[in-house]
matplotlib code that plots the C-alpha trace (Angstrom):
import matplotlib.pyplot as plt

x = [154.6, 151.7, 148.9, 150.3, 153.9, 152.3, 150.8, 154.0, 156.0, 153.6, 153.2, 157.2, 157.0, 154.1, 156.0, 159.1, 157.4, 157.3, 153.5, 152.4, 151.4, 149.3, 145.9, 147.1, 146.0, 148.6, 146.1, 143.8, 147.0, 147.8, 144.2, 144.4, 147.5, 146.2, 143.1, 145.3, 147.7, 148.8, 150.1, 150.4, 149.3, 153.0, 152.8, 149.7, 151.0, 154.3, 152.2, 149.7, 152.4, 154.1, 150.7, 150.4, 153.9, 153.2, 150.0, 151.6, 154.4, 151.6, 149.6, 152.8, 153.0, 149.2, 146.9, 144.0, 145.4, 144.0, 142.8, 139.5, 138.1, 135.2, 135.3, 134.2, 133.4, 133.1, 134.7, 131.6, 131.0, 134.5, 134.5, 131.1, 132.6, 135.5, 133.6, 131.2, 134.2, 135.5, 132.2, 131.5, 135.0, 136.8, 139.9, 140.6, 143.2, 143.2, 140.5, 141.4, 139.6, 139.5, 139.5, 137.8, 138.6, 134.9, 133.3, 135.4, 134.3, 130.5, 130.3, 133.2, 133.8, 133.1, 131.9, 129.0, 128.6, 131.0, 131.8, 135.0, 137.3, 139.8, 137.8, 137.4, 139.6, 142.7, 142.9, 139.6, 141.6, 144.1, 141.0, 139.1, 142.0, 142.4, 138.6, 138.7, 141.7, 140.1, 137.1, 138.8, 140.9, 137.8, 136.6, 139.4, 139.1, 135.3, 135.9, 138.9, 136.7, 134.1, 136.7, 138.2, 134.6, 134.3, 137.4, 136.6, 133.5, 135.4, 137.5, 134.8, 133.1, 136.2, 136.0, 139.7, 139.5, 137.3, 139.9, 142.7, 140.8, 140.2, 143.9, 144.8, 142.4, 143.7, 147.4, 146.5, 143.9, 143.6, 143.1, 140.6, 143.2, 143.8, 145.5, 143.9, 144.5, 144.1, 143.3, 145.4, 143.9, 146.3, 148.2, 146.2, 149.0, 152.7, 155.1, 155.8, 151.7, 151.7, 154.7, 153.0, 149.8, 151.1, 153.0, 149.8, 148.0, 151.0, 151.0, 147.3, 147.9, 147.8, 150.3, 149.5, 148.7, 147.0, 148.0, 146.8, 148.3, 145.5, 146.5, 145.7, 143.6, 141.7, 141.2, 138.2, 136.3, 137.8, 134.2, 133.4, 134.6, 137.2, 140.1, 143.4, 146.7, 150.4, 153.8, 155.2, 158.0, 155.4, 153.9, 157.0, 157.8, 154.7, 155.5, 158.8, 157.2, 155.0, 158.1, 160.0, 157.4, 157.2, 161.0, 161.2, 158.6, 160.2, 157.7, 160.4, 157.8, 155.1, 153.0, 152.5, 149.6, 149.8, 146.8, 146.6, 143.6, 144.9, 142.3, 139.4, 141.7, 142.1, 143.6, 146.9, 147.7, 151.4, 153.8, 156.4, 160.0, 162.0, 165.9, 166.5, 164.5, 162.9, 163.0, 159.7, 158.8, 158.9, 157.1, 154.2, 154.2, 154.1, 150.6, 149.3, 147.1, 149.3, 149.4, 152.5, 152.8, 155.1, 157.0, 155.9, 152.3, 152.9, 150.7, 151.4, 151.4, 151.7, 153.4, 155.5, 157.1, 160.0, 160.0, 162.1, 162.8, 159.0, 157.4, 154.2, 151.6, 149.7, 146.0, 144.9, 141.5, 140.0, 140.7, 144.5, 144.5, 145.9, 144.3, 145.8, 144.9, 142.0, 142.5, 145.9, 144.3, 145.4, 149.0, 149.4, 148.1, 150.8, 153.4, 152.3, 152.2, 155.6, 157.2, 155.6, 156.8, 160.5, 160.5, 159.3, 155.7, 154.5, 151.1, 149.1, 145.5, 144.0, 140.7, 138.4, 134.9, 133.5, 134.5, 135.6, 138.5, 140.3, 140.4, 142.3, 144.3, 145.1, 147.2, 148.4, 150.0, 152.1, 153.1, 154.3, 156.5, 158.6, 158.0, 156.7, 155.3, 153.3, 150.1, 147.0, 144.5, 141.2, 138.1, 135.0, 133.2, 129.4, 129.7, 129.7, 126.1, 127.2, 124.0, 123.8, 127.5, 127.8, 124.4, 125.8, 129.1, 127.2, 124.9, 128.1, 129.9, 126.7, 126.2, 129.9, 129.7, 126.8, 124.2, 120.5, 119.9, 116.6, 114.8, 116.9, 117.1, 120.6, 119.5, 117.2, 119.0, 118.6, 115.0, 113.4, 111.9, 115.1, 115.7, 116.0, 116.6, 119.7, 121.4, 120.7, 121.9, 125.3, 125.9, 125.4, 127.7, 130.4, 129.8, 130.3, 133.5, 134.6, 137.2, 138.7, 138.8, 140.2, 142.9, 144.1, 144.0, 144.6, 146.9, 144.6, 145.8, 143.4, 139.8, 137.9, 134.5, 135.0, 131.9, 129.5, 128.7, 127.5, 124.8, 124.0, 123.4, 121.0, 119.3, 118.7, 117.6, 115.0, 113.8, 113.4, 111.6, 109.2, 107.9, 108.3, 106.4, 103.8, 101.3, 104.0, 104.9, 107.1, 106.7, 108.8, 111.8, 111.3, 110.8, 113.1, 116.1, 116.1, 114.6, 117.0, 119.6, 118.9, 118.6, 121.6, 123.9, 124.6, 127.2, 125.6, 122.0, 123.5, 124.4, 125.3, 128.0, 129.1, 129.7, 131.9, 129.7, 131.1, 134.7, 133.8, 132.3, 135.5, 137.4, 135.2, 136.0, 139.7, 140.0, 137.3, 136.9, 133.6, 133.0, 132.3, 128.9, 128.5, 126.0, 125.8, 123.6, 120.4, 118.3, 120.2, 117.8, 120.4, 120.1, 116.9, 119.2, 121.2, 119.0]
y = [37.7, 37.2, 39.7, 41.1, 41.4, 43.4, 45.9, 46.2, 46.9, 49.3, 51.3, 51.8, 53.1, 55.3, 56.6, 57.2, 60.5, 62.3, 62.6, 63.5, 59.9, 59.8, 59.7, 56.4, 53.4, 50.5, 47.8, 49.2, 49.0, 45.4, 44.3, 45.9, 44.2, 41.0, 41.4, 42.1, 39.2, 39.0, 42.2, 40.9, 38.1, 36.9, 36.6, 34.4, 32.3, 31.4, 30.6, 28.4, 26.7, 25.6, 24.2, 22.3, 20.8, 19.6, 18.1, 16.2, 14.9, 13.6, 11.9, 10.2, 8.9, 8.0, 8.0, 8.8, 12.2, 13.4, 16.9, 18.3, 21.4, 23.1, 25.3, 28.8, 31.6, 34.6, 35.8, 35.7, 32.0, 31.1, 33.0, 31.4, 28.2, 28.5, 29.9, 27.0, 24.6, 26.1, 26.0, 22.5, 21.1, 23.6, 23.6, 24.4, 21.7, 19.7, 21.8, 24.4, 26.3, 25.6, 28.1, 26.8, 28.0, 26.8, 29.0, 32.1, 31.6, 31.2, 33.4, 36.1, 37.2, 40.6, 39.0, 37.5, 33.6, 31.6, 27.9, 26.7, 27.3, 30.0, 33.1, 34.9, 37.7, 36.1, 39.2, 37.7, 34.7, 36.6, 39.1, 36.3, 34.9, 38.4, 38.5, 35.1, 36.5, 39.5, 38.0, 35.3, 38.1, 39.8, 36.7, 36.8, 40.4, 39.9, 36.7, 38.3, 41.8, 39.5, 37.8, 41.5, 42.7, 39.6, 40.1, 44.0, 42.5, 39.9, 42.6, 45.0, 42.2, 41.3, 37.8, 37.1, 33.3, 34.2, 37.0, 34.6, 32.0, 34.7, 35.9, 32.2, 31.8, 35.2, 33.9, 30.4, 31.8, 29.8, 32.0, 31.4, 31.6, 28.3, 27.4, 27.8, 25.6, 28.0, 27.1, 28.5, 26.5, 25.9, 28.9, 31.4, 31.6, 30.6, 29.9, 33.6, 34.4, 31.6, 33.2, 36.4, 35.1, 33.0, 36.0, 37.8, 34.7, 34.1, 37.7, 37.6, 34.7, 31.4, 28.8, 26.2, 26.4, 23.5, 23.8, 21.4, 19.9, 21.3, 23.6, 27.1, 28.2, 24.9, 24.5, 22.6, 21.7, 18.5, 16.7, 18.0, 16.5, 17.9, 18.0, 18.8, 17.9, 19.3, 17.6, 17.1, 19.5, 22.3, 21.6, 21.3, 24.7, 26.2, 24.1, 25.7, 29.0, 28.5, 27.6, 30.4, 32.7, 31.0, 31.4, 34.9, 35.9, 34.0, 31.3, 28.5, 26.0, 26.8, 24.0, 22.9, 20.5, 19.1, 18.0, 15.5, 15.3, 12.6, 10.0, 11.7, 13.7, 11.8, 14.7, 16.7, 19.8, 19.2, 16.6, 16.4, 17.1, 14.1, 13.9, 10.2, 6.9, 6.7, 10.3, 12.1, 13.4, 10.0, 8.6, 11.2, 10.3, 6.7, 7.0, 8.8, 6.9, 6.2, 4.3, 2.9, 4.2, 3.7, 7.0, 6.8, 7.4, 10.2, 13.3, 17.1, 18.3, 15.0, 14.8, 11.7, 9.9, 7.7, 4.8, 1.6, 1.9, 2.4, 5.5, 6.3, 8.8, 10.3, 10.5, 14.2, 15.5, 18.2, 20.7, 20.0, 18.0, 14.6, 11.6, 9.4, 5.6, 4.6, 2.9, 4.9, 7.3, 5.6, 4.9, 8.8, 9.7, 7.3, 8.9, 12.6, 12.1, 10.4, 13.1, 15.9, 14.6, 14.2, 17.7, 19.7, 18.9, 18.3, 16.7, 15.0, 15.6, 13.0, 13.9, 10.9, 10.4, 8.6, 8.3, 4.7, 4.0, 0.9, 2.9, 5.7, 3.1, 1.2, 4.3, 5.6, 1.9, 2.2, 5.6, 4.8, 1.8, 4.9, 7.6, 6.0, 8.8, 10.2, 11.8, 13.1, 16.1, 14.4, 16.2, 14.9, 16.3, 17.7, 16.6, 13.0, 11.5, 9.9, 8.4, 6.5, 5.8, 4.3, 2.1, 0.7, -0.1, -2.0, -3.8, -4.7, -5.9, -7.9, -9.5, -10.4, -12.2, -14.2, -12.0, -11.9, -8.3, -9.2, -6.7, -3.9, -2.3, -1.2, 1.7, 3.0, 2.9, 6.6, 6.3, 7.2, 3.9, 2.4, 4.5, 2.8, -0.6, -2.7, -1.7, 1.8, 1.7, 0.0, 2.6, 5.4, 4.0, 3.5, 7.3, 8.4, 6.5, 7.4, 10.0, 7.7, 4.9, 6.5, 8.1, 4.8, 2.7, 5.4, 7.9, 10.8, 13.3, 16.0, 15.8, 18.6, 19.4, 21.9, 23.8, 22.6, 26.6, 27.0, 24.4, 25.0, 28.8, 27.6, 25.2, 27.4, 30.3, 27.9, 26.6, 30.4, 31.3, 28.7, 29.4, 33.2, 33.8, 30.8, 30.7, 30.8, 34.5, 35.9, 32.5, 31.2, 33.0, 32.9, 29.3, 28.3, 30.7, 32.9, 30.4, 28.0, 30.4, 31.3, 27.9, 26.5, 29.4, 30.6, 33.5, 35.9, 35.9, 39.0, 40.3, 43.8, 42.2, 40.0, 42.9, 44.5, 47.0, 46.0, 46.2, 49.7, 50.9, 49.5, 51.7, 54.8, 54.3, 54.0, 57.2, 59.4, 57.9, 59.0, 61.2, 58.4, 57.8, 54.1, 52.0, 49.0, 50.8, 49.8, 50.3, 48.4, 45.6, 43.1, 42.9, 40.8, 38.0, 38.0, 35.1]
z = [137.0, 139.5, 139.6, 142.9, 141.2, 138.4, 140.8, 142.9, 139.4, 138.0, 141.5, 141.2, 137.7, 138.8, 141.6, 139.7, 137.6, 140.9, 141.5, 138.0, 137.3, 140.6, 138.9, 137.5, 139.6, 139.5, 140.1, 137.4, 135.0, 136.3, 135.3, 131.9, 131.2, 132.3, 130.2, 126.9, 127.5, 123.6, 122.2, 118.4, 116.1, 116.4, 120.1, 119.7, 116.8, 118.9, 122.0, 120.0, 118.0, 121.3, 122.5, 119.1, 119.3, 123.0, 122.0, 118.8, 121.1, 123.8, 120.9, 119.8, 123.3, 123.6, 120.7, 123.2, 123.6, 120.0, 119.4, 118.0, 116.4, 114.7, 111.8, 112.7, 110.1, 112.6, 115.4, 117.6, 116.7, 117.7, 120.9, 121.9, 121.1, 123.3, 126.3, 125.9, 126.0, 129.2, 130.9, 130.2, 130.6, 132.7, 130.2, 126.5, 126.3, 123.0, 121.4, 118.7, 116.0, 112.3, 109.5, 106.8, 103.2, 102.3, 104.5, 104.0, 100.3, 101.1, 103.8, 104.1, 100.5, 99.3, 96.1, 98.0, 98.3, 96.5, 95.9, 97.5, 94.4, 95.7, 94.0, 97.3, 97.8, 99.9, 102.1, 103.7, 105.3, 107.3, 108.2, 109.6, 111.7, 113.0, 113.9, 115.8, 117.9, 118.5, 119.9, 122.0, 123.6, 124.3, 126.0, 128.4, 129.1, 129.8, 132.1, 133.8, 134.4, 136.1, 138.2, 139.3, 140.3, 142.4, 144.1, 144.8, 146.5, 148.7, 149.8, 150.4, 152.4, 154.4, 152.8, 152.8, 152.0, 149.0, 148.0, 148.1, 146.1, 143.3, 143.5, 142.7, 140.0, 138.3, 138.4, 136.7, 134.2, 131.1, 128.1, 125.5, 123.0, 121.2, 118.0, 114.6, 111.8, 108.8, 105.5, 102.7, 99.9, 97.2, 98.0, 95.9, 93.0, 92.7, 95.5, 95.9, 96.4, 98.8, 100.6, 101.1, 102.0, 104.5, 106.1, 106.4, 108.0, 110.5, 111.3, 112.3, 114.6, 112.6, 114.0, 111.5, 107.8, 105.8, 102.1, 99.3, 96.2, 93.5, 91.1, 92.3, 89.3, 89.0, 92.7, 93.6, 97.1, 98.2, 97.9, 94.4, 91.2, 88.7, 91.1, 89.3, 91.1, 90.7, 90.6, 93.6, 93.2, 92.2, 95.7, 97.7, 96.4, 98.3, 101.4, 101.8, 101.1, 104.1, 106.3, 104.9, 106.1, 109.7, 109.9, 108.8, 111.6, 114.4, 114.6, 114.5, 115.6, 113.1, 111.7, 108.1, 107.3, 103.7, 102.4, 99.2, 97.2, 95.0, 96.2, 94.4, 91.6, 88.7, 86.4, 86.3, 84.3, 84.0, 83.2, 85.9, 85.3, 85.4, 85.1, 85.9, 86.2, 89.6, 90.6, 92.0, 88.9, 87.1, 90.0, 89.4, 85.7, 86.2, 87.3, 83.9, 81.7, 78.8, 75.5, 73.7, 70.3, 67.1, 66.5, 62.7, 64.1, 66.3, 65.9, 65.8, 69.2, 71.1, 74.4, 74.4, 77.4, 77.2, 79.6, 79.8, 75.9, 75.0, 73.8, 75.6, 74.7, 77.8, 77.2, 77.0, 77.4, 75.2, 78.5, 77.9, 81.0, 81.4, 83.2, 85.9, 85.6, 87.5, 90.9, 91.6, 93.8, 97.0, 95.9, 94.8, 98.3, 100.0, 97.6, 98.1, 102.0, 102.4, 100.0, 102.0, 105.6, 103.9, 102.8, 105.9, 106.5, 110.0, 109.6, 106.9, 105.6, 103.4, 101.7, 101.6, 100.1, 103.1, 106.8, 106.7, 109.3, 107.4, 104.2, 106.0, 108.1, 104.9, 103.5, 107.0, 107.6, 104.3, 105.0, 108.8, 107.1, 105.9, 108.6, 111.7, 113.6, 110.6, 111.7, 110.2, 110.5, 109.2, 108.0, 109.5, 106.6, 106.6, 102.9, 104.2, 105.0, 108.3, 109.1, 105.8, 105.4, 108.8, 108.5, 105.2, 106.9, 109.5, 107.1, 104.9, 108.0, 109.2, 105.8, 105.5, 108.9, 108.0, 110.0, 109.1, 107.1, 105.5, 107.3, 105.9, 102.6, 102.1, 99.6, 101.9, 105.1, 105.8, 106.2, 109.6, 109.4, 110.5, 113.5, 116.7, 115.2, 116.1, 112.9, 113.5, 117.0, 116.0, 113.4, 115.9, 118.3, 115.5, 114.8, 118.5, 118.9, 115.3, 116.4, 119.4, 117.1, 113.9, 116.4, 117.9, 114.2, 111.6, 113.0, 113.1, 115.6, 115.1, 114.1, 112.8, 111.1, 108.3, 108.2, 111.2, 112.3, 108.9, 109.4, 112.8, 111.8, 109.2, 111.4, 114.4, 112.2, 110.6, 114.1, 115.1, 111.9, 111.8, 115.6, 115.5, 112.2, 113.0, 115.8, 118.5, 117.8, 120.6, 122.6, 119.7, 120.9, 124.7, 124.7, 121.8, 122.7, 125.6, 128.1, 127.0, 127.4, 130.9, 132.3, 130.5, 131.4, 127.9, 128.4, 125.7, 127.5, 129.0, 125.6, 126.9, 129.1, 126.2, 123.9, 126.5, 128.1, 131.7, 130.5, 129.1, 132.6, 134.3, 131.8, 132.5, 136.3, 135.6, 133.5, 135.2, 138.8, 140.5, 137.7, 135.3, 133.6, 133.4, 131.7, 134.2, 136.9, 138.5, 135.4, 133.3, 132.0, 132.0, 135.8, 135.1, 134.2, 137.4, 138.7]

ax = plt.figure().add_subplot(projection="3d")
ax.plot(x, y, z, "-o")
ax.set_aspect("equal")
plt.show()
């Protein structure tokens, strides 16, 4: 319904109570309803799942229509990100939020800072999803509230053209609520545990769940050593658990992102069950590092595989883990991805050790031979040294092409000494176009940075501390923060408004009329920022 329809319908409802509801203003109710468009997290999950499905279809038609997100560890951070996007680009289209398990562990656990090893309480994950959407909904309420105030002012001054413009803007308002791709790690337990957590995450508003093929109790950050994968059937049970959770809750087009860590994972805890040669368990086991043995030399406790009439003993470590053969990571990634897509996954995530388009594309090309519309979510990770990686890529390309690289030391390319050189400039241009190029060449539908706001919070705090506690004193804050906020139009410079003070004043007026004691009067110091 339009804003005017909402007012008319509410007015009819109030009238039906024979005067007992006459203290309720229909337009105020319409405003509050528009400021609270999403009643539940499931409303959000259904709404945002539809957005992602449309975006995925658009990408299939044109890879230039890729999507992006930044990882946000607090509701306020996510809110300010989306406010900034609307301010600078006029729309949130193609921009999501990412919920990083790494940042939940490091910043939101009741145990204190933890490594990304699934040791944090799993309830903190849906709690952060709910918090993010609470702040995004408040961003809607704040912005709409300011539009309502402008509408009242236009009416008071008799500016009908401005009033009509605002009514149209209200009817076509674009929400700050966008999809969240939420990290469920390795499921925090067995398939039942995965299902229970998936339900909580979806109920909080998540339309997309990202799950990885590591062992839950041995889970490691994708950029750390010691990763241990599970056989495909174990992983697929958790993928199905997530789908059941979506379907049970009525989010029929929910998105599952299956992540493979096989490129960097050289270990497995289990020998897969195989019923016949060539099945998925047999394929998983075929990558194990084995040695042929004579039955007479078998030792007590040996695990022995029968393949093509030969008896093979997988090499087992003192940790009781089994090793894969060196150099099989890419092949295992391709098998993981194809298997996941054939069993209900919607998007893939291949965790790599460096941001190299052709490395990613070499695997995606093989996957697309089987599933032509395979698409990736890719981690533009802060764990990569982007400057060094891309300078070395340019160095190698120049060297292979016969170009003179004698002015450069490949091992020292991170040095500031090379800033501004032709090699550094070309590397920076490759970084700038990485997402566009990778979307076109390597099937990457969604680019995210897992924990950028962890780093920006640290960097900005360091800059402020250095200035404020040094000779600059208060000028360190004024020049480095507040003056920039004012001049760059940062919403939270009026922090009372940002925290909901004006929304509260509106409600007080709705509830108490002229008797309302409001905070936003002439003596509110936020009026200093009106200019």
